[in-house]
C-alpha distance (Angstrom), angle and dihedral (degrees) to the residues before:
residue distance angle dihedral
M1 . . .
S2 3.76 . .
G3 3.76 142.9 .
V4 3.77 118.8 -11.2
V5 3.77 94.8 -8.9
V6 3.76 97.9 100.7
A7 3.78 110.3 163.0
V8 3.77 106.8 80.2
G9 3.75 88.4 -175.4
L10 3.71 128.4 14.8
L11 3.73 110.5 -141.1
G12 3.76 116.9 -146.9
C13 3.71 95.5 -114.8
G14 3.71 127.9 168.9
G15 3.67 128.7 -1.9
A16 3.72 142.7 -170.7
E17 3.78 119.6 -94.9
M18 3.78 88.9 -93.2
D19 3.77 94.6 73.7
L20 3.79 85.6 77.7
D21 3.79 85.9 61.5
Q22 3.77 91.2 47.8
V23 3.80 119.8 43.4
D24 3.80 97.5 2.3
A25 3.78 121.0 -115.9
V26 3.76 141.2 -164.4
D27 3.80 129.7 -149.1
R28 3.79 109.5 32.1
M29 3.81 88.4 -151.8
G30 3.80 96.3 67.1
Q31 3.78 115.8 176.0
E32 3.80 99.7 -165.7
I33 3.80 128.2 68.2
V34 3.77 112.3 37.0
G35 3.79 104.7 -76.5
G36 3.79 93.3 -13.7
V37 3.77 141.2 123.5
E38 3.78 135.2 -124.9
A39 3.78 111.1 -89.7
R40 3.77 118.1 -124.7
P41 3.83 108.7 -107.3
N42 3.81 111.1 -93.8
S43 3.80 94.0 12.3
H44 3.83 90.6 113.8
P45 3.83 97.9 40.8
W46 3.82 92.9 165.5
I47 3.80 97.7 55.3
V48 3.81 120.4 104.6
S49 3.78 132.6 -171.5
I50 3.81 111.3 -130.0
Q51 3.77 109.0 -147.6
S52 3.79 139.7 -174.2
Y53 3.80 115.3 -152.5
G54 3.79 87.0 -14.6
S55 3.82 96.6 -52.6
H56 3.81 120.8 117.1
F57 3.79 116.6 -120.8
C58 3.83 107.5 152.6
G59 3.78 142.8 8.9
G60 3.79 131.9 -125.3
S61 3.79 143.6 176.8
L62 3.79 131.8 -121.5
V63 3.78 113.0 -129.9
R64 3.80 131.5 -165.6
V65 3.79 112.3 -102.2
G66 3.81 101.6 179.3
A67 3.77 144.6 -31.4
R68 3.80 95.6 -54.9
E69 3.80 119.1 97.5
E70 3.80 92.8 -117.2
S71 3.78 141.5 71.2
D72 3.78 136.2 -155.6
I73 3.82 94.5 -177.7
V74 3.82 126.5 88.8
L75 3.81 125.2 -174.6
T76 3.79 117.0 -142.3
A77 3.81 141.2 144.7
A78 3.80 121.7 -66.4
H79 3.80 92.0 -132.8
C80 3.81 88.7 61.8
V81 3.80 91.6 63.5
Y82 3.82 104.3 22.4
D83 3.80 94.1 102.1
G84 3.79 92.5 45.7
L85 3.78 133.3 -99.1
S86 3.79 127.5 -95.7
S87 3.81 119.7 -159.1
A88 3.79 88.7 -24.6
T89 3.79 122.6 -177.3
V90 3.78 135.4 170.0
A91 3.80 124.3 -135.7
A92 3.81 114.9 -151.3
G93 3.79 125.6 -171.0
A94 3.81 90.1 28.7
H95 3.80 129.5 147.2
D96 3.81 109.9 153.3
L97 3.80 105.9 32.1
S98 3.80 90.8 -163.1
R99 3.81 91.4 57.0
P100 3.81 110.9 38.4
A101 3.80 112.4 -147.9
S102 3.78 123.7 -130.0
G103 3.81 90.2 -108.7
Q104 3.80 94.5 51.4
T105 3.81 117.7 116.7
T106 3.80 126.4 -164.7
V107 3.81 119.9 -162.2
R108 3.79 131.4 177.1
V109 3.81 120.7 -113.3
V110 3.80 111.3 -127.8
R111 3.81 100.5 177.2
S112 3.78 139.5 16.0
V113 3.78 123.7 -164.6
Y114 3.78 121.4 -173.2
H115 3.79 124.0 -166.0
P116 3.82 110.5 -79.1
S117 3.82 90.8 -129.6
Y118 3.80 95.8 48.9
D119 3.81 110.1 136.7
P120 3.82 113.1 -158.3
D121 3.82 91.0 -164.0
T122 3.81 96.1 56.3
T123 3.84 98.0 20.6
L124 3.82 88.5 -129.5
N125 3.83 114.4 160.1
D126 3.80 92.1 16.1
I127 3.79 98.2 179.4
A128 3.81 135.3 113.1
I129 3.77 141.3 165.8
L130 3.78 129.0 -134.8
K131 3.79 121.5 -149.4
L132 3.79 112.0 -148.8
E133 3.79 126.4 -143.3
K134 3.79 90.0 -122.1
P135 3.80 132.5 4.1
I136 3.78 121.2 -92.6
K137 3.78 110.3 -125.9
F138 3.77 120.6 -124.4
N139 3.77 120.3 -144.3
Q140 3.78 116.3 -93.6
P141 3.84 95.4 -115.7
V142 3.83 89.1 67.6
A143 3.83 88.8 81.2
G144 3.78 98.0 -177.5
S145 3.80 96.7 -43.2
C146 3.80 134.2 113.8
G147 3.77 140.3 -156.1
D148 3.81 98.4 39.4
S149 3.80 114.8 154.4
L150 3.78 134.4 179.1
G151 3.78 89.3 -129.0
M152 3.78 92.2 54.0
R153 3.80 100.9 40.3
P154 3.81 111.1 31.7
N155 3.81 92.7 -171.6
L156 3.78 87.1 72.0
S157 3.81 90.5 65.8
T158 3.79 89.9 83.4
Q159 3.81 87.4 66.0
L160 3.80 93.3 56.4
A161 3.78 93.6 90.2
S162 3.80 91.2 53.1
G163 3.79 91.8 57.3
F164 3.80 103.5 -93.5
T165 3.76 92.4 170.6
T166 3.80 110.4 121.7
T167 3.80 127.2 57.2
P168 3.81 132.9 139.8
V169 3.78 123.7 -102.2
C170 3.82 118.6 -123.3
L171 3.79 119.0 -108.4
P172 3.81 120.3 -135.6
A173 3.76 123.6 -115.9
A174 3.78 114.7 -91.2
N175 3.83 110.1 -77.8
E176 3.81 91.7 0.4
S177 3.79 111.1 163.5
V178 3.80 130.4 -144.2
S179 3.78 117.6 -136.1
D180 3.78 118.2 -119.3
G181 3.79 111.3 -95.4
T182 3.80 94.6 25.2
M183 3.80 108.6 147.8
M184 3.78 113.4 -126.7
T185 3.79 133.5 177.3
A186 3.79 126.3 -129.0
A187 3.78 122.0 -169.4
G188 3.77 138.5 -173.8
W189 3.78 152.1 125.7
G190 3.80 95.6 -105.8
L191 3.79 134.6 123.2
T192 3.79 117.8 -50.5
R193 3.78 95.2 -147.4
E194 3.78 138.1 21.4
G195 3.77 109.9 -92.3
G196 3.79 93.9 20.6
Y197 3.77 121.3 139.9
D198 3.77 106.5 -149.3
T199 3.77 128.5 59.7
S200 3.79 118.0 -138.6
N201 3.79 121.7 -91.7
I202 3.80 88.5 -157.6
L203 3.79 122.2 71.4
M204 3.79 108.7 -111.7
Q205 3.79 131.9 -169.5
V206 3.78 138.8 -164.2
G207 3.77 134.0 -167.9
V208 3.81 114.5 -133.2
P209 3.82 130.2 174.0
K210 3.78 122.8 -129.3
I211 3.81 110.7 -107.4
N212 3.78 124.0 -146.7
T213 3.80 108.1 -88.2
A214 3.80 95.4 -134.2
E215 3.80 89.4 52.8
V216 3.80 91.7 48.7
A217 3.80 90.4 48.5
N218 3.79 89.7 52.9
M219 3.82 91.4 49.4
Y220 3.80 92.7 52.8
R221 3.79 95.2 39.9
S222 3.80 87.1 74.2
Q223 3.81 86.8 59.8
G224 3.79 93.5 50.0
I225 3.81 92.5 -108.8
H226 3.80 123.5 130.9
I227 3.81 116.6 -141.8
D228 3.79 111.9 -152.4
P229 3.83 107.6 -148.6
Y230 3.80 93.0 -152.0
A231 3.79 97.4 47.3
M232 3.81 102.2 33.9
L233 3.78 141.5 42.0
G234 3.78 129.8 -168.6
A235 3.79 125.1 -138.5
G236 3.77 131.3 174.8
Y237 3.77 142.3 70.5
R238 3.78 125.0 -53.4
Q239 3.80 89.1 -137.8
G240 3.81 91.6 50.2
G241 3.80 123.3 -139.8
K242 3.80 97.8 121.1
D243 3.79 123.1 65.2
S244 3.75 147.3 113.7
C245 3.81 120.4 -91.8
Q246 3.82 145.4 -169.6
G247 3.80 111.0 -38.3
D248 3.82 94.3 32.2
S249 3.79 92.9 81.9
G250 3.78 114.3 128.4
G251 3.79 92.4 20.9
P252 3.79 126.0 126.1
L253 3.78 131.6 -84.0
V254 3.80 104.8 -167.0
A255 3.78 136.6 -176.8
P256 3.81 129.2 -173.7
G257 3.79 111.7 -100.3
A258 3.78 129.4 -142.2
N259 3.81 90.4 -84.3
G260 3.80 92.6 49.7
R261 3.79 94.9 -106.8
Y262 3.78 120.7 123.7
V263 3.80 118.2 -101.0
L264 3.81 125.7 -158.8
Q265 3.80 100.5 -124.3
G266 3.79 96.7 160.0
I267 3.79 145.4 22.2
T268 3.80 116.3 -146.8
S269 3.79 104.8 -105.9
F270 3.81 121.1 156.5
G271 3.78 149.6 -39.3
I272 3.78 143.2 171.4
G273 3.77 103.1 -91.1
C274 3.80 115.7 -43.5
A275 3.81 128.4 -63.9
R276 3.80 94.5 -11.4
A277 3.80 117.8 161.3
G278 3.79 113.3 -99.2
L279 3.80 94.0 12.6
P280 3.82 110.1 87.3
G281 3.78 122.1 -174.0
I282 3.80 117.9 -84.1
Y283 3.79 120.0 -136.9
T284 3.78 132.1 -171.7
R285 3.82 107.5 -105.6
V286 3.80 100.4 -124.5
S287 3.82 96.3 -165.1
N288 3.80 88.8 66.5
Y289 3.82 90.7 63.6
I290 3.81 105.4 44.2
P291 3.85 95.2 115.3
W292 3.82 90.7 48.9
I293 3.83 92.2 46.7
N294 3.80 91.8 50.0
Q295 3.81 90.3 48.3
Q296 3.81 91.6 53.6
I297 3.80 91.2 48.2
R298 3.82 90.2 53.1
L299 3.79 91.3 47.5
Y300 3.79 100.7 45.2
S301 3.78 113.7 18.1
S302 3.80 117.9 101.2
S303 3.81 91.4 -170.9
L304 3.80 97.3 75.7
């Protein structure tokens, strides 16, 4: 990324106590993600690690593409793929990247398509899709649904032993808005502090509230950055301390929907540093791109 846009990947970093009530977590003393906690394995069954030559560099989310219990389409950030991909793969069902689990699946990326109006200078329209070489299978209990998480529906925990590790995240309705103060959860394998060198091997998560868009725009105006209220949303704490960071880019920001299932409201996009006071993380507002997402699925998915 260029200029003042520093955080190439916001890392879901620390959250309020309520993220234990949302996507469940273990270890309250998490070391990864700025201010975050370790995610419980399988609690983000839609998240994937996007890797180049086996090394993680961005996150992404599996989305449902049709009636089949599989998907060959991943949503991520445009800035993750803008400069091209080299020997890229995605790992689904992952938790500890240094110790692949039995349910983990790795599939090659054969095409990346970023939004035609993506602007690398302003990070506007920071969204892309990845087409996978073959579809990643969901677990049979999904039965046409999306957004199920162990932290949200405890009865699913009995399926953990049978490999309930990969399900799609729900997409919001077109132009759906998120109320100010809504607690959301970001997750990723990114840096755990600004200026760090190593991304996390362990999947981390952080709970962050949605901040009023006009307030966010005012915060970033002082940095010479325009916040588009239709294309972006801000989430974090005014006092800082909890945020996503480099290496979390492209990963999911989810909130529970009306039916209790988790909805992909944001894609980790950019920020000034990580967890700084008065500069919350900025996420691509997914509901603004539903027609474009559906068009890409129709064009590229072989699972329809």
